[in-house]
C-alpha positions, 0 to 999 in steps of 0.5 A, a space after each residue: 661462073 657456073 650459078 645453079 638453078 632457081 628454085 620456086 618453092 613457095 611458102 604458105 607457112 611463116 615457118 617457111 619463111 623464116 627457114 628462107 631468110 635463115 639460110 639467107 643469114 647463113 650465107 652472109 655470115 660464112 660471107 663475112 657479116 658474122 654478127 646480126 648487127 652486119 648481115 640485117 642491115 644488109 640484108 635490109 636493103 637488098 630486099 627492100 629494092 627486091 620488093 621495090 622492083 616487084 612493084 613498080 612491075 606491078 605498077 608498070 602493067 596495070 598502068 599499061 592496062 590502063 593506058 596511062 603514062 608510068 613513071 618508074 623511080 628507077 630506070 635500066 640498069 639500077 633495077 633489081 631485074 637489071 643486077 639483082 635478077 637470077 639468068 635462069 628467072 630470065 624469059 629464054 633469050 633474054 640478057 641483063 646488066 648481071 648476066 654481063 657481069 659475072 661474065 665480065 674479069 673479077 670484081 666487075 658486079 662489085 664495082 657495079 654496085 659501089 661506084 654506080 648503083 649505090 650512089 645513084 640511087 642516094 642521089 635520086 632525092 636531089 634531082 630537080 624533078 626527084 618524086 617522093 618514094 625516089 627520094 624515100 629511097 635514097 634515104 632510106 640507103 644513105 647509110 649504105 656504103 658498099 656492099 658488106 658480103 666477102 666475096 661476088 660468089 656468097 653475094 650472089 648466093 645472097 641476091 639468088 636467095 632473096 630473088 625467091 621472097 617474092 608475092 607471089 612466093 608466098 602466100 597472103 593468106 597466112 604470111 604479111 610478107 613484107 612485115 613477117 621477114 623483117 620481124 622475122 630480122 629484128 628479132 636476129 638482132 637480141 641475140 647473142 647479146 646484140 642490142 637489137 631485139 624486138 620482143 613481138 605479140 604473137 599471132 594469136 594475142 593479136 588476132 583475139 584483140 582484133 575480134 575483141 575490138 571488132 574493127 570496121 572500115 573507115 575507123 581509125 584505130 591508135 596504137 604508138 607500140 604498133 610495129 609493122 601493124 601486124 594484123 
């Protein structure tokens, strides 16, 4: 199956991140996830696994540099880099599980996701030596029964777009990568009569509040409605 080249665009503004998320949601809408109440949960677990893998790759590199052992939460072939990373993003001559699945008979990718990946993730908490992070992964994935997107082509397009939402691609000076993406998704759940919408304090107001309060290191702030705690 021919695939397009992955875009290395860097997102330096919230509007750029919002547009990237919108393009993913557009693919999901054409892929049988018509409403936000369908495509937001779908994108949430996919994005979570992408960010988790990036975090663990960074932790592994840091552990190697310090010469200390590192135990990953997920191992091959259940890491994003194995089944979600586009072939174009791999090093020259490198292959992964996704390459194998794309070259296999139709629905091989969906079969892997639905019958191997998801059950494996949900079962991590049952391991006798499960780490706290593995238990969290299982809890997050508990409600995911199967891929909702209708075709593997649409699903692969989503994976390509999600892969671009990396820490390296989003400028942390202007954007809180994870919280900003989820805020945009939650707002979409409030569109067209859905009941999952939220209202978020404008960034300008947040900055003004922080300047007035002028919090110091080690001080504690109590805010029962803090949401994503953007500041």
